[in-house]
C-alpha positions in Angstrom: 14.9 -63.9 -18.3 14.1 -62.0 -15.1 15.1 -65.1 -13.1 18.4 -65.1 -14.9 19.1 -61.5 -14.2 18.1 -61.9 -10.5 20.4 -64.9 -10.2 23.3 -63.0 -11.6 22.6 -60.0 -9.4 22.4 -62.1 -6.3 25.6 -64.0 -7.2 27.5 -60.7 -7.7 26.2 -59.4 -4.4 27.2 -62.5 -2.6 30.7 -62.4 -4.0 31.1 -58.7 -3.1 29.7 -59.5 0.4 32.0 -62.5 0.8 35.1 -60.5 -0.3 34.1 -57.6 1.9 33.8 -60.0 4.9 37.1 -61.7 4.3 39.3 -58.8 3.3 40.9 -57.0 6.2 44.2 -55.4 7.0 46.8 -57.9 8.2 47.7 -57.7 11.9 51.0 -55.8 12.4 53.2 -57.7 14.8 55.4 -55.6 17.0 59.0 -55.6 15.7 61.6 -56.6 18.3 65.0 -55.4 17.4 67.3 -57.9 19.1 70.7 -56.7 17.6 72.2 -60.0 18.5 70.7 -60.2 22.0 68.3 -62.9 23.1 64.8 -61.4 22.7 64.1 -61.1 26.5 67.4 -59.3 27.1 67.0 -57.0 24.0 63.7 -55.7 25.2 65.4 -54.5 28.4 68.8 -53.2 27.2 67.8 -51.7 23.9 64.5 -50.2 25.0 65.6 -48.9 28.4 69.4 -48.4 28.2 70.3 -47.7 24.6 68.4 -44.5 24.6 69.0 -40.8 24.2 71.3 -39.4 26.8 72.5 -42.9 27.8 74.1 -45.8 25.9 73.1 -45.2 22.3 75.3 -44.1 19.4 74.7 -40.4 20.1 75.5 -40.5 23.8 77.7 -43.5 24.8 81.0 -41.6 24.6 79.7 -39.5 27.6 78.5 -42.6 29.3 81.8 -44.4 30.1 82.1 -45.4 26.4 79.5 -48.2 26.9 77.3 -48.8 23.9 74.3 -51.1 24.4 72.6 -50.9 21.0 73.9 -54.4 20.1 75.2 -57.5 21.7 78.6 -57.1 20.1 78.9 -53.6 21.4 78.2 -54.6 24.9 80.7 -57.4 24.7 83.3 -54.9 23.5 83.2 -53.4 27.0 83.5 -49.8 28.1 86.3 -47.4 29.1 86.6 -49.5 32.2 86.9 -52.9 30.5 84.4 -55.8 30.6 80.9 -55.0 31.7 79.6 -58.6 31.5 81.7 -61.6 32.4 80.1 -64.9 31.4 78.7 -67.0 34.2 79.7 -64.3 36.8 76.7 -62.5 38.3 78.7 -61.3 41.2 81.4 -59.6 39.2 79.6 -58.3 36.1 79.4 -54.5 36.4 76.3 -54.2 34.1 74.3 -56.2 36.6 75.7 -54.3 39.5 74.4 -51.1 38.2 70.9 -52.6 37.8 70.9 -54.1 41.3 68.8 -52.7 44.1 67.2 -56.1 44.9 69.8 -58.7 45.8 72.4 -58.2 48.5 74.2 -61.4 47.5 75.1 -59.8 44.2 77.3 -56.9 43.4 76.1 -53.3 43.8 78.0 -50.2 42.8 79.3 -47.7 45.2 78.2 -44.6 43.2 74.4 -44.8 43.3 72.3 -42.4 41.3 73.7 -43.4 38.0 70.3 -44.9 37.1 67.2 -42.8 37.7 64.7 -45.6 36.8 65.8 -49.1 37.8 64.6 -52.2 35.9 61.8 -54.1 37.6 62.7 -57.1 39.7 61.6 -59.4 36.9 63.8 -57.5 34.4 66.7 -57.7 36.9 66.3 -61.4 37.2 66.1 -61.8 33.4 69.5 -60.1 33.1 70.9 -62.0 36.0 69.8 -65.4 34.7 71.1 -64.6 31.3 74.6 -63.8 32.7 74.5 -66.9 34.9 73.9 -69.1 31.8 77.0 -67.6 30.2 75.5 -64.4 28.6 74.9 -66.1 25.2 74.0 -64.2 22.0 70.8 -64.7 20.1 72.2 -67.9 18.6 73.2 -69.4 22.0 76.9 -68.7 21.5 78.8 -68.1 24.7 81.4 -65.2 24.5 85.0 -66.2 24.2 84.2 -69.9 24.1 85.7 -70.6 20.7 89.2 -72.0 20.2 89.8 -73.0 23.8 93.0 -74.9 23.0 94.7 -72.0 21.2 93.1 -68.8 22.6 95.8 -66.5 24.0 95.0 -65.5 27.6 96.6 -63.7 30.5 95.9 -65.0 34.0 95.6 -62.5 36.8 95.6 -63.5 40.5 93.5 -61.1 42.6 95.0 -60.9 46.0 91.7 -60.1 47.7 89.2 -61.9 49.9 87.0 -63.0 47.0 89.4 -65.9 46.0 89.3 -65.1 42.3 91.6 -65.5 39.3 90.7 -63.4 36.3 91.2 -64.7 32.8 91.9 -62.0 30.2 91.3 -62.6 26.5 94.4 -61.2 24.9 92.8 -60.1 21.6 90.0 -58.0 23.2 92.1 -57.3 26.3 88.9 -57.9 28.3 88.2 -60.2 31.3 86.5 -63.2 29.9 86.1 -65.4 33.0 86.5 -65.4 36.7 87.8 -68.6 38.4 87.2 -69.3 42.1 90.2 -70.8 43.9 90.9 -72.0 47.5 88.6 -74.0 49.6 87.2 -71.2 51.8 86.6 -67.5 51.8 89.4 -65.0 52.6 92.3 -67.2 51.4 93.8 -64.6 49.0 95.5 -65.9 45.8 99.1 -64.7 45.6 100.9 -66.0 42.5 99.8 -67.5 39.2 102.2 -69.3 36.8 101.3 -70.8 33.4 103.1 -73.9 32.2 105.4 -73.5 29.1 103.0 -75.6 27.0 100.1 -73.4 27.9 97.9 -76.2 29.2 97.8 -75.4 32.9 98.1 -72.6 35.4 99.1 -73.0 39.0 97.9 -70.7 41.8 99.4 -70.3 45.3 97.1 -69.4 48.2 98.6 -66.9 50.7 96.2 -67.0 53.6 95.7 -70.8 53.4 97.7 -73.9 52.7 96.7 -74.8 49.1 98.3 -74.8 45.7 95.9 -75.4 42.8 96.1 -76.4 39.2 93.8 -74.9 36.5 93.1 -76.4 33.1 93.5 -73.4 30.7 91.2 -75.0 28.1 88.2 -75.1 30.4 89.4 -72.5 33.0 88.4 -74.9 35.9 90.4 -76.1 38.9 91.5 -79.7 38.2 94.0 -80.4 41.0 94.8 -79.3 44.5 97.7 -80.1 46.9 97.4 -79.5 50.6 100.6 -78.0 52.0 99.5 -77.8 55.7 101.8 -80.6 56.7 104.8 -78.4 56.0 103.8 -75.6 58.5 103.3 -75.4 62.2 99.9 -76.5 63.5 97.0 -74.3 62.5 99.3 -71.8 60.8 98.8 -70.4 57.3 101.7 -70.9 55.0 101.5 -67.6 53.2 102.5 -69.5 50.0 103.9 -67.0 47.6 106.0 -67.4 44.5 105.9 -70.3 42.1 108.8 -71.4 39.9 108.0 -74.2 37.3 110.6 -76.6 36.1 111.6 -76.3 32.4 109.6 -79.4 31.5 106.6 -78.4 33.7 106.9 -81.7 35.6 107.5 -80.0 39.0 107.3 -76.7 40.6 108.8 -74.9 43.6 106.8 -72.6 45.8 108.0 -70.3 48.7 106.1 -70.0 52.0 106.7 -66.6 53.5 105.6 -67.6 57.0 108.0 -66.4 59.7 109.2 -70.0 60.0 109.7 -69.8 56.2 109.2 -72.8 53.9 110.3 -74.0 50.5 108.3 -76.9 48.9 108.5 -78.7 45.6 105.4 -80.4 44.1 105.0 -83.0 41.4 102.6 -81.2 38.9 101.3 -84.5 37.4 100.1 -86.1 40.6 99.8 -82.8 42.6 101.7 -84.3 45.5 104.5 -82.8 47.7 108.0 -84.1 47.1 108.9 -84.5 50.7 112.5 -85.0 49.9 112.8 -81.6 48.5 111.5 -79.2 51.2 113.2 -76.7 53.5 112.2 -74.5 56.4 113.7 -71.9 58.7 113.8 -74.1 61.8 115.4 -77.2 60.3 117.3 -75.8 57.3 117.6 -78.1 54.4 117.8 -81.7 55.7 119.9 -80.5 58.6 122.2 -78.3 56.6 123.1 -74.9 58.0 121.4 -71.9 56.5 118.2 -70.2 57.4 115.2 -70.0 55.0 113.4 -67.3 57.0 110.9 -65.2 55.0 111.7 -66.5 51.5 109.9 -64.8 48.6 111.2 -65.0 45.0 112.4 -68.4 43.9 114.2 -69.6 40.7 116.2 -72.6 39.4 118.9 -73.5 36.9 118.0 -75.1 33.6 118.1 -78.7 35.0 116.0 -77.9 38.1 118.6 -79.2 40.5 120.1 -76.0 41.8 117.7 -73.4 43.3 117.8 -69.8 44.5 115.5 -68.1 47.1 115.4 -64.5 48.0 115.1 -63.9 51.8 113.1 -60.8 51.8 114.6 -59.0 54.8 118.3 -58.5 54.7 120.7 -59.0 51.8 120.7 -62.8 51.2 120.0 -65.1 48.3 120.1 -68.8 49.4 121.6 -71.0 46.8 120.8 -74.7 47.5 120.6 -78.2 46.3 118.6 -81.2 47.5 121.4 -83.8 47.6 123.3 -85.9 50.1 124.7 -84.1 52.0 122.4 -81.1 51.3 124.0 -77.9 50.1 123.1 -74.3 51.2 125.1 -71.2 50.4 124.1 -67.7 51.6 125.0 -65.2 48.9 125.0 -61.4 49.8 123.6 -59.4 47.0 125.2 -56.3 48.5 128.2 -56.1 50.8 130.4 -59.1 51.7 128.6 -60.4 54.8 125.2 -62.2 54.6 122.6 -60.6 56.8 119.2 -61.9 57.6 117.2 -59.3 59.5 113.8 -58.3 60.6 112.5 -55.3 58.7 115.5 -53.1 57.9 115.1 -50.6 55.1 118.9 -50.0 55.1 119.4 -53.5 53.6 118.5 -54.3 50.0 115.5 -56.5 50.8 115.7 -58.9 47.8 112.1 -59.5 46.6 112.0 -61.3 43.3 114.4 -63.4 41.1 114.3 -63.6 37.3 116.6 -65.9 35.5 118.2 -64.8 32.2 117.1 -66.9 29.2 120.4 -68.8 29.1 120.5 -69.2 32.9 123.9 -67.7 33.2 122.7 -64.8 35.2 119.8 -63.8 37.4 118.3 -60.5 38.3 117.2 -59.6 41.8 114.8 -56.7 42.7 116.1 -54.9 45.8 113.0 -53.2 47.1 114.6 -51.0 49.8 117.6 -49.8 47.8 115.7 -49.2 44.5 118.0 -51.2 42.3 118.2 -54.5 40.3 121.3 -56.6 41.2 122.7 -58.8 38.5 124.2 -62.0 39.8 126.4 -64.7 38.1 124.7 -68.1 38.5 127.9 -70.0 38.6 130.4 -67.8 40.5 127.8 -66.1 42.8 129.4 -62.7 42.1 127.6 -59.4 41.6 127.9 -58.5 38.0 126.1 -55.2 38.0 123.7 -52.9 39.8 121.0 -51.1 37.9 119.2 -48.1 39.6 115.4 -48.2 39.0 112.4 -46.5 40.5 111.1 -46.8 44.0 110.2 -50.2 45.5 110.9 -52.6 42.6 108.8 -55.8 42.8 108.1 -58.3 40.0 109.8 -58.8 36.6 109.1 -60.3 33.2 111.2 -61.0 30.1 110.6 -60.3 26.4 112.7 -62.7 24.4 111.9 -61.1 21.1 113.1 -57.6 22.3 115.7 -58.7 24.8 114.0 -56.7 27.5 113.6 -57.1 31.2 110.6 -55.3 32.6 110.8 -54.2 36.2 107.7 -53.0 38.1 108.5 -50.1 40.5 105.5 -50.0 42.7 106.0 -46.7 44.6 107.8 -44.6 41.9 106.7 -41.0 42.4 108.2 -39.7 39.1 105.1 -40.8 37.1 103.2 -37.7 36.0 99.9 -39.5 35.6 99.9 -41.8 38.6 102.1 -43.7 41.1 104.5 -46.4 39.8 106.5 -47.2 36.7 107.9 -50.0 34.7 111.6 -49.8 33.9 112.7 -51.5 30.7 116.2 -52.9 30.7 118.2 -54.5 27.9 119.2 -57.7 29.7 122.3 -58.2 27.6 123.8 -54.7 28.0 122.2 -54.0 31.4 121.2 -50.5 30.0 117.9 -48.9 30.8 116.2 -48.4 27.4 113.0 -46.8 28.7 110.5 -46.1 31.5 106.8 -46.9 31.0 104.4 -44.6 32.8 100.6 -44.2 32.3 97.5 -44.5 34.5 99.1 -46.6 37.2 98.4 -46.9 40.9 101.0 -48.9 42.8 101.5 -51.6 40.1 102.8 -54.9 41.3 103.4 -57.2 38.3 103.9 -57.3 34.5 103.3 -59.9 31.8 104.5 -59.9 28.2 102.4 -61.3 25.4 104.9 -61.8 22.6 102.2 -63.3 20.3 100.1 -60.1 20.2 102.9 -57.6 20.9 101.4 -56.4 24.2 102.5 -55.8 27.8 100.0 -56.1 30.7 100.6 -54.3 34.0 98.3 -54.7 37.0 97.8 -51.8 39.4 96.9 -52.8 43.0 95.4 -49.3 43.7 96.1 -49.8 47.4 94.9 -47.1 49.8 92.8 -45.5 47.1 89.1 -44.6 47.4 86.6 -47.3 46.3 85.4 -46.7 42.8 82.6 -48.7 41.1 82.5 -52.2 42.6 84.9 -52.4 45.5 83.3 -55.4 47.3 86.4 -57.7 47.8 88.0 -56.1 50.7 89.2 -52.8 49.2 89.2 -50.5 46.2 88.9 -52.2 42.9 92.2 -52.3 40.9 92.9 -52.4 37.2 95.3 -53.4 34.5 96.6 -51.3 31.7 98.0 -52.5 28.3 101.1 -51.3 26.5 102.5 -51.8 23.0 105.6 -54.0 23.2 107.2 -52.2 20.2 106.6 -48.6 21.3 106.4 -49.1 25.1 103.5 -46.7 25.0 99.9 -47.4 26.1 98.0 -49.6 23.6 94.8 -47.7 24.3 93.3 -45.2 26.7 91.4 -47.7 28.8 91.9 -48.8 32.4 90.5 -52.3 32.7 88.9 -52.5 36.1 89.0 -55.8 38.1 88.4 -56.8 41.7 90.5 -55.6 44.6 94.3 -56.0 44.7 95.2 -57.4 41.2 98.6 -58.9 42.2 100.3 -61.2 39.8 100.1 -62.0 36.0 101.1 -64.8 33.8 100.8 -65.2 30.0 99.4 -68.4 28.5 101.6 -68.8 25.4 104.9 -67.1 26.0 
């Protein structure tokens, strides 16, 4: 009996001892709140940036409107537009603010924003993440979906960094940067998207290149060398692109003193040597100078062309035929004049065809007017006064509007420059768009989303934020097509001298 009791007692003791030995509090693993970021990035941005007084819910409105408590909020940008651009370590402002280590990457011009910088290891973590496309926690690259149908606006940045910015229309943010040219300091000038939205073409001002971009991949897929058309070792200063109605060819003007006009087969990206002109030789021996051509346009069948000779009062109307045909048309007065810089002359800058090709509009930058010309009779139909120094134009077919950018208009109460809105059927000015502008140069209409994009060159202004592409960073602003008022209160900063715009799906 005693043995039985002893056995039971020992057994109970053993069970209690065993359970005591094996029962313990489970280890508490540290909780990492990723909020859509990859873990390594979340540990930095959430723990060190989305904090009190900085970029959290309570404080971000006083911190440039940049909220860093989640991946989606970061990718929504700040009051100044995109803070991270996928694959672009040089031009992502978030990285620039963190950078005190790498002189090959961007740094900001207003130091002191950050009191405690991330470590070099943390900086490299963010840099490598952006270089790989800044994916979310699931590996999804921003703005990578729907490449064939995504609405975009292409912005040529006329600065030494050789970049074209790609703007996502829905978010209004820069989604990619594309490097163009074949060397530094070549300066993109114009960008034109084909009517089918498949390709964009870019002219290089301080070089002799014209390039083709696939808008589905945002990569350069074709290049044509135009150096054979200019004097030895000269830069062509290739300027304005005009695509044929079927996108099979384009014409580009070369603003060099010995001015050039060239046509290019867009399929093969080769020069059509039978359709070129220059100031020295005219058009296949025909009389008529092509000195300093800028804006170019064509008729509906792409066999009659128009070039604005920027100094003087002349539009050249010409055809590549045998014998070649050139006619000099004065946009003001009765006598054609081709001059050196003379601000008493109109100075025709850009040409915009009407939708039915019966008329064309010419911005006269020194007389502050838009001249309306008859395509067939070559007569002046009207003169429309606009703001100072009118430059580029764009059409809205849904509204029947012609938008005219007036770069130096000093009537803007909140900046320099304006956009005149003209009914292209009645020739009446229906409104003037102001806003936070600084010497705007071009305008693009997004009919699909009801938006108007205007790029401000911000020339001669103090450098703000980045400013590492040969001047002050510029910006674009966005307007509502229906109201002609700003669509939001943001200024979307980009690299220096944003110069020309083109919408993917018109």
